[in-house]
C-alpha positions, 0 to 999 in steps of 0.5 A, a space after each residue: 835825203 842823202 847828202 853828198 859833197 861834190 868836191 871841186 879840186 881846182 878851186 878847193 871848194 865843195 858843193 853840197 845840199 843844205 836844208 834850211 831857210 834862204 830868202 824867207 823860203 824853206 827848201 833844199 839848197 845847193 851850198 858851198 862848203 870847205 873840205 871838212 864839209 862845213 857850209 860857207 856862210 853867205 855875205 848876209 849870214 856873215 854880216 848877221 853874225 858880226 852884228 850879233 857879236 858886236 851887240 853881245 860885246 856892247 852888253 858885256 860889263 867892263 872889268 
């Protein structure tokens, strides 16, 4: 499947196809992306990353 990005100049965002798991379903999804083609994270994805960073920070020994 060829992935193309449709750029929306008015809002400075793109739409692209992304293959992955969303809400426990593996499929091809339409996702927002930036001008470089990087997928923008959903709120749940951002929260998960923040939790991972916090957990890692708790496990770092103090110097």
